[in-house]
BAVEXFI-13612 format. One record per residue (C-alpha): residue in three letters; z, x, y. Coordinates in nm, 3 decimals. Last residue first. Layout:
% BAVEXFI-13612
<rec "ALA",<Z,X,Y>>
...
% end
This chain:
% BAVEXFI-13612
<rec "PRO",<-18.474,0.428,-25.548>>
<rec "ARG",<-18.129,0.427,-25.356>>
<rec "ASP",<-17.869,0.704,-25.330>>
<rec "PHE",<-17.636,0.658,-25.055>>
<rec "PHE",<-17.468,0.325,-25.124>>
<rec "ASP",<-17.172,0.402,-24.916>>
<rec "VAL",<-16.860,0.221,-25.011>>
<rec "GLU",<-16.610,0.183,-24.735>>
<rec "GLY",<-16.249,0.163,-24.758>>
<rec "THR",<-16.203,0.381,-24.464>>
<rec "ASN",<-15.972,0.647,-24.589>>
<rec "PHE",<-16.027,0.623,-24.950>>
<rec "ASN",<-16.410,0.665,-24.912>>
<rec "TYR",<-16.631,0.540,-25.206>>
<rec "TYR",<-16.945,0.708,-25.277>>
<rec "ALA",<-17.236,0.524,-25.434>>
<rec "GLY",<-17.537,0.593,-25.647>>
<rec "VAL",<-17.824,0.345,-25.746>>
<rec "VAL",<-18.021,0.237,-26.042>>
<rec "LYS",<-18.253,-0.059,-26.001>>
<rec "LEU",<-18.371,-0.302,-26.269>>
<rec "THR",<-18.634,-0.579,-26.264>>
<rec "GLY",<-18.898,-0.369,-26.096>>
<rec "ALA",<-19.117,-0.364,-26.414>>
<rec "ASP",<-19.092,0.013,-26.440>>
<rec "GLN",<-18.729,-0.027,-26.408>>
<rec "PRO",<-18.723,-0.287,-26.676>>
<rec "GLU",<-18.922,-0.056,-26.921>>
<rec "ARG",<-18.725,0.260,-26.867>>
<rec "LEU",<-18.370,0.156,-26.943>>
<rec "ILE",<-18.439,-0.011,-27.291>>
<rec "PRO",<-18.753,0.168,-27.322>>
<rec "ASP",<-18.574,0.500,-27.408>>
<rec "THR",<-18.706,0.772,-27.178>>
<rec "ALA",<-18.436,0.773,-26.921>>
<rec "ASN",<-18.557,0.919,-26.589>>
<rec "ARG",<-18.370,0.670,-26.361>>
<rec "LEU",<-18.052,0.704,-26.592>>
<rec "MET",<-18.046,1.084,-26.558>>
<rec "GLN",<-18.125,1.064,-26.211>>
<rec "VAL",<-17.834,0.830,-26.126>>
<rec "GLN",<-17.612,1.090,-26.326>>
<rec "ARG",<-17.711,1.359,-26.120>>
<rec "SER",<-17.682,1.158,-25.795>>
<rec "VAL",<-17.330,1.093,-25.870>>
<rec "ASN",<-17.262,1.472,-25.947>>
<rec "ALA",<-17.443,1.558,-25.621>>
<rec "ARG",<-17.212,1.328,-25.414>>
<rec "ILE",<-16.889,1.462,-25.564>>
<rec "SER",<-17.019,1.827,-25.524>>
<rec "ASN",<-17.106,1.754,-25.160>>
<rec "GLU",<-16.740,1.608,-25.110>>
<rec "LEU",<-16.572,1.904,-25.284>>
<rec "LEU",<-16.774,2.172,-25.107>>
<rec "ALA",<-16.713,2.005,-24.785>>
<rec "ASP",<-16.338,2.008,-24.854>>
<rec "GLU",<-16.344,2.355,-24.956>>
<rec "ASP",<-16.503,2.496,-24.664>>
<rec "SER",<-16.856,2.520,-24.500>>
<rec "GLY",<-17.007,2.373,-24.815>>
<rec "ASP",<-17.234,2.433,-25.104>>
<rec "SER",<-17.361,2.237,-25.407>>
<rec "LYS",<-17.604,2.338,-25.686>>
<rec "LEU",<-17.321,2.504,-25.916>>
<rec "VAL",<-17.098,2.211,-25.848>>
<rec "SER",<-17.347,1.961,-25.980>>
<rec "PRO",<-17.430,2.178,-26.292>>
<rec "ILE",<-17.040,2.184,-26.342>>
<rec "ILE",<-16.989,1.814,-26.369>>
<rec "PRO",<-17.110,1.769,-26.729>>
<rec "GLU",<-16.842,2.020,-26.838>>
<rec "ILE",<-16.551,1.815,-26.696>>
<rec "MET",<-16.477,1.631,-27.043>>
<rec "ARG",<-16.492,1.952,-27.231>>
<rec "GLY",<-16.241,2.109,-27.017>>
<rec "ILE",<-16.010,1.818,-27.027>>
<rec "SER",<-16.021,1.794,-27.419>>
<rec "GLY",<-15.697,1.980,-27.456>>
<rec "PRO",<-15.585,2.236,-27.198>>
<rec "PHE",<-15.780,2.330,-26.886>>
<rec "ILE",<-15.912,2.692,-26.843>>
<rec "THR",<-15.976,2.800,-26.479>>
<rec "ASN",<-16.267,3.047,-26.420>>
<rec "ASP",<-16.148,3.065,-26.065>>
<rec "GLN",<-16.460,2.948,-25.865>>
<rec "VAL",<-16.660,2.761,-26.123>>
<rec "VAL",<-16.366,2.634,-26.334>>
<rec "SER",<-16.189,2.528,-26.007>>
<rec "ILE",<-16.490,2.335,-25.902>>
<rec "ALA",<-16.481,2.158,-26.220>>
<rec "ALA",<-16.128,2.067,-26.170>>
<rec "ALA",<-16.221,1.940,-25.820>>
<rec "VAL",<-16.473,1.725,-25.969>>
<rec "ALA",<-16.225,1.577,-26.221>>
<rec "GLY",<-15.990,1.528,-25.923>>
<rec "CYS",<-16.199,1.313,-25.717>>
<rec "SER",<-16.100,1.370,-25.341>>
<rec "GLN",<-16.346,1.094,-25.214>>
<rec "HIS",<-16.510,0.885,-25.459>>
<rec "GLY",<-16.799,0.846,-25.702>>
<rec "MET",<-16.992,0.557,-25.789>>
<rec "VAL",<-17.285,0.506,-26.038>>
<rec "VAL",<-17.428,0.142,-25.980>>
<rec "VAL",<-17.660,-0.021,-26.241>>
<rec "LEU",<-17.846,-0.330,-26.130>>
<rec "PRO",<-18.049,-0.622,-26.265>>
<rec "VAL",<-17.817,-0.681,-26.566>>
<rec "GLY",<-17.981,-0.822,-26.883>>
<rec "LEU",<-17.701,-0.869,-27.109>>
<rec "PRO",<-17.878,-0.752,-27.418>>
<rec "GLY",<-18.060,-0.485,-27.272>>
<rec "VAL",<-17.906,-0.362,-26.940>>
<rec "ALA",<-17.553,-0.427,-27.015>>
<rec "PHE",<-17.595,-0.269,-27.360>>
<rec "GLU",<-17.786,0.018,-27.219>>
<rec "ILE",<-17.498,0.072,-26.981>>
<rec "SER",<-17.238,0.068,-27.262>>
<rec "GLY",<-17.454,0.314,-27.472>>
<rec "LEU",<-17.482,0.533,-27.174>>
<rec "ALA",<-17.099,0.547,-27.105>>
<rec "VAL",<-17.018,0.594,-27.470>>
<rec "THR",<-17.271,0.878,-27.522>>
<rec "ASP",<-17.163,1.050,-27.209>>
<rec "ILE",<-17.278,0.981,-26.854>>
<rec "THR",<-17.038,1.095,-26.597>>
<rec "ASN",<-16.807,0.906,-26.367>>
<rec "GLY",<-16.562,1.193,-26.316>>
<rec "ALA",<-16.291,1.061,-26.513>>
<rec "ASN",<-16.413,0.753,-26.712>>
<rec "ARG",<-16.492,0.402,-26.622>>
<rec "VAL",<-16.764,0.153,-26.750>>
<rec "ILE",<-16.755,-0.195,-26.570>>
<rec "PHE",<-16.968,-0.492,-26.650>>
<rec "LEU",<-16.933,-0.662,-26.327>>
<rec "GLU",<-16.940,-1.055,-26.265>>
<rec "GLY",<-16.765,-1.199,-26.577>>
<rec "LEU",<-16.432,-1.252,-26.402>>
<rec "GLY",<-16.412,-1.195,-26.026>>
<rec "ARG",<-16.596,-0.996,-25.758>>
<rec "GLY",<-16.429,-0.918,-25.412>>
<rec "PHE",<-16.624,-0.590,-25.373>>
<rec "LEU",<-16.366,-0.317,-25.354>>
<rec "LEU",<-16.117,-0.537,-25.561>>
<rec "GLU",<-16.361,-0.574,-25.871>>
<rec "PRO",<-16.476,-0.205,-25.850>>
<rec "SER",<-16.117,-0.071,-25.861>>
<rec "VAL",<-16.069,0.288,-25.748>>
<rec "ARG",<-15.727,0.394,-25.655>>
<rec "SER",<-15.636,0.429,-26.019>>
<rec "ASP",<-15.897,0.705,-26.074>>
<rec "SER",<-16.104,0.626,-26.382>>
<rec "CYS",<-16.419,0.706,-26.213>>
<rec "SER",<-16.700,0.459,-26.179>>
<rec "LEU",<-17.011,0.335,-26.382>>
<rec "TYR",<-17.089,-0.021,-26.287>>
<rec "ALA",<-17.324,-0.249,-26.452>>
<rec "ALA",<-17.450,-0.549,-26.233>>
<rec "MET",<-17.475,-0.915,-26.215>>
<rec "PRO",<-17.271,-0.982,-26.520>>
<rec "ALA",<-17.395,-1.280,-26.720>>
<rec "GLN",<-17.126,-1.366,-27.000>>
<rec "ALA",<-17.109,-1.621,-27.253>>
<rec "LYS",<-16.886,-1.868,-27.442>>
<rec "ALA",<-16.555,-1.715,-27.349>>
<rec "LEU",<-16.676,-1.705,-27.009>>
<rec "GLU",<-16.680,-2.091,-26.981>>
<rec "LEU",<-16.321,-2.078,-27.100>>
<rec "ARG",<-16.219,-1.837,-26.845>>
<rec "LEU",<-16.389,-2.034,-26.572>>
<rec "LYS",<-16.199,-2.334,-26.663>>
<rec "PRO",<-15.863,-2.166,-26.685>>
<rec "ASP",<-15.885,-2.049,-26.324>>
<rec "ALA",<-15.989,-1.710,-26.216>>
<rec "PRO",<-16.196,-1.765,-25.906>>
<rec "ILE",<-16.199,-1.506,-25.651>>
<rec "ASP",<-16.172,-1.611,-25.300>>
<rec "GLN",<-16.117,-1.275,-25.102>>
<rec "ALA",<-15.910,-1.291,-24.789>>
<rec "GLU",<-16.055,-1.087,-24.513>>
<rec "GLY",<-15.927,-0.759,-24.467>>
<rec "SER",<-16.213,-0.655,-24.277>>
<rec "LEU",<-16.293,-0.368,-24.507>>
<rec "PHE",<-16.259,-0.573,-24.814>>
<rec "ARG",<-16.499,-0.847,-24.666>>
<rec "LYS",<-16.757,-0.565,-24.577>>
<rec "ASN",<-16.722,-0.462,-24.952>>
<rec "GLY",<-16.801,-0.793,-25.075>>
<rec "GLU",<-17.114,-0.809,-24.838>>
<rec "ILE",<-17.234,-0.472,-24.981>>
<rec "LEU",<-17.175,-0.590,-25.347>>
<rec "LEU",<-17.361,-0.913,-25.292>>
<rec "GLU",<-17.646,-0.714,-25.117>>
<rec "LEU",<-17.686,-0.517,-25.435>>
<rec "ALA",<-17.719,-0.816,-25.672>>
<rec "GLU",<-17.976,-0.961,-25.437>>
<rec "ASP",<-18.161,-0.642,-25.430>>
<rec "PRO",<-18.153,-0.606,-25.808>>
<rec "ASN",<-18.248,-0.971,-25.888>>
<rec "ALA",<-18.000,-1.222,-25.948>>
<rec "THR",<-18.038,-1.497,-26.207>>
<rec "THR",<-17.783,-1.362,-26.441>>
<rec "ARG",<-17.871,-1.377,-26.821>>
<rec "VAL",<-17.671,-1.613,-27.041>>
<rec "VAL",<-17.586,-1.439,-27.366>>
<rec "ASP",<-17.427,-1.649,-27.668>>
<rec "THR",<-17.113,-1.472,-27.815>>
<rec "MET",<-17.129,-1.208,-28.078>>
% end
């Protein structure tokens, strides 16, 4: 394992860097993202990401592009529906523990297909082939607690509820690796929603 160099950003500073990066993305401003050989060689020795990011596997969702961040800055975990399974949780714990990230972000997005599939299971008892059904099972509780005036509203509310459910799981974690830094104020867990139409990331669930 390579040496670890911990980031110097605190949780609020890391979040502000993401917010500012998204503003540049929205404005169409050219992003200055270093990716030269010197940086690559430096990162081969150690990494110090400023945030761990749990997002959907959707091809239209790329955290580095949305926030103008480069190599070594975001520790990204992705799966369809941005849910916390064993792999995602272990990856986040590694980012918080050994790597010392001060910020964990769980981000859902507009028109999430995994959440739409969970709604279909609830409303129509749809059965999906292979492992798809088991993959979306963790989303179903968020669908059951959501409502909406129409299908679009139900989908958006379920997406946000799913994000908040994953966030609460991390905030209420009993293992010291996540609990202690939150109690000490050196770690924050926030929830976000990405709007395809506007390009804006709304950090709507903050501690």
